[in-house]
C-alpha positions in Angstrom: 0.0 0.0 0.0 1.3 3.5 -0.9 1.9 6.1 1.8 -1.2 8.1 2.5 -1.2 11.7 1.3 -3.7 13.4 3.6 -4.5 16.4 1.5 -5.6 14.0 -1.3 -8.0 12.0 0.8 -11.6 12.2 -0.4 -14.8 10.7 0.8 -17.0 9.0 -1.8 -20.7 9.3 -1.1 -23.4 6.8 -2.0 -27.1 7.7 -2.3 -29.2 4.8 -1.2 -32.9 4.7 -0.2 -32.9 8.5 -0.1 -30.1 8.6 2.5 -26.5 9.9 1.9 -24.3 7.1 3.0 -20.5 7.0 3.3 -19.1 3.7 4.6 -15.7 3.3 3.0 -12.6 5.4 2.6 -10.8 6.2 -0.7 -7.1 7.0 -0.6 -5.7 8.5 -3.8 -1.9 8.4 -4.4 -1.4 11.1 -7.0 -3.1 14.3 -8.3 -4.6 12.4 -11.2 -5.9 9.8 -8.7 -7.3 12.6 -6.6 -9.3 14.0 -9.6 -10.5 10.4 -10.3 -11.5 10.1 -6.7 -13.5 13.3 -6.8 -15.3 12.2 -10.0 -16.0 8.8 -8.5 -17.4 10.4 -5.4 -20.6 11.2 -7.2 -20.9 7.9 -8.9 -20.0 5.0 -6.6 -20.5 3.5 -3.1 -19.1 5.3 -0.1 -15.4 4.3 0.4 -12.0 4.9 1.8 -9.7 3.3 -0.7 -6.4 3.6 -2.3 -5.7 3.9 -6.0 -3.1 1.3 -6.9 -0.3 1.9 -9.4 -2.4 0.1 -12.1 -5.3 2.5 -11.5 -7.6 0.2 -9.6 -9.1 1.1 -6.3 -8.1 -0.7 -3.2 -10.5 -0.6 -0.2 -8.7 0.6 2.9 -11.7 0.5 5.2 -15.3 -0.3 4.9 -18.2 -0.4 7.4 -21.5 -1.6 6.1 -23.2 -1.4 9.5 -22.7 2.2 10.6 -22.6 5.4 8.6 -19.2 7.1 8.7 -19.1 10.8 7.8 -15.7 12.2 8.8 -12.2 10.9 7.7 -8.8 12.2 8.8 -5.5 10.9 7.8 -2.3 12.0 9.6 1.0 12.7 7.8 2.3 9.3 9.2 -0.7 7.5 7.8 -3.0 7.0 10.8 -6.6 6.9 9.8 -9.5 8.2 12.0 -13.2 8.0 11.2 -16.2 9.6 12.8 -19.7 8.3 13.0 -22.7 10.6 13.8 -25.4 9.6 16.2 -28.2 10.0 13.6 -30.2 6.8 14.3 -30.8 4.6 17.4 -28.2 2.1 16.2 -24.9 3.7 17.3 -21.7 2.2 18.7 -18.7 4.6 18.5 -18.3 8.2 17.6 -14.6 8.3 16.7 -12.4 5.3 15.9 -8.8 4.7 14.7 -8.6 2.3 11.8 -5.6 -0.1 12.1 -3.7 -1.3 9.1 -5.6 -4.6 9.2 -8.9 -2.8 9.0 -9.9 -3.3 12.6 -11.1 -0.3 14.6 -10.7 0.8 18.2 -12.5 3.7 19.9 -10.4 6.9 20.0 -9.1 8.3 22.2 -10.7 5.7 24.4 -13.8 3.7 25.2 -15.1 6.2 27.8 -15.3 9.1 25.3 -17.2 6.8 23.0 -19.7 5.5 25.5 -22.4 8.1 25.4 -26.0 7.0 25.7 -29.1 9.2 25.5 -30.0 10.5 29.0 -26.3 10.8 30.1 -24.3 13.9 30.5 -22.6 14.5 27.1 -20.2 17.3 28.1 -17.2 14.9 28.5 -18.3 12.3 26.0 -18.8 12.4 22.2 -22.5 12.8 21.4 -22.7 13.3 17.6 -19.3 13.8 16.0 -19.6 15.2 12.5 -15.9 15.9 11.6 -12.3 14.9 12.4 -9.3 16.8 11.2 -5.6 15.8 11.6 -3.3 18.9 11.4 0.4 19.0 10.6 1.3 19.8 14.2 0.4 16.3 15.5 -3.2 17.0 16.8 -6.5 15.5 15.9 -9.4 18.0 16.1 -12.8 16.4 16.7 -16.0 18.5 16.1 -19.0 17.4 18.1 -22.0 19.7 17.6 -23.9 17.2 19.8 -27.1 17.3 17.7 -28.4 13.8 17.9 -30.3 13.0 14.6 -29.5 16.5 13.4 -31.6 17.8 16.2 -31.0 20.5 18.8 -27.7 20.6 20.7 -27.9 17.9 23.4 -27.7 19.2 27.0 -25.3 22.0 26.0 -22.7 19.4 25.0 -21.4 21.0 21.8 -17.6 21.0 21.7 -14.4 20.8 19.7 -11.9 18.4 21.2 -8.1 18.7 20.6 -6.2 15.4 21.0 -2.4 15.0 21.0 -1.6 12.2 18.6 1.8 11.5 20.3 0.1 10.6 23.6 -3.6 10.0 22.4 -4.6 12.3 25.3 -7.1 15.1 25.2 -5.3 18.4 25.7 -8.2 20.9 25.4 -11.9 21.0 25.0 -13.4 24.1 23.4 -17.0 24.8 24.5 -19.3 27.3 23.1 -19.7 30.5 25.1 -22.9 31.3 23.4 -26.0 29.7 25.0 -27.2 27.2 22.4 -30.6 25.6 22.1 -30.9 22.2 23.7 
């Protein structure tokens, strides 16, 4: 597998039964591959994959059970995926994808253990985006709107995680009183 080039990662969306669904990751390896990936994003099933040297797509990660929405790839090829809490069936909000395709909750199980009725201020509620910067941090955006609803129990936040230690270094909370 070629080294991931984070700025070339794209998400391919699949429209099924009226729902936008992204459940795989595509990893292009050149600018032409990135263009191909962008074109395919409107045509084929949701994927995170790699374009091989012969031009074929290689699936890097797929999840047919849960809808993934956010993908972040670090300069050293770590892959993170976020899952929104849009339906009653929900397991994790943020996972790291291992090279063998297995996933583990990130940064830990506790942050991914939210259930309706619990305090969501120090747990992920409905993560919509993950972003890996060049400084070694993963930024996790949790607007905390279950099912695209109002903000849950004032739990909207942006979480900054140090990727060297996998520890949360800061939680940014809204100073504006949000509905919910």
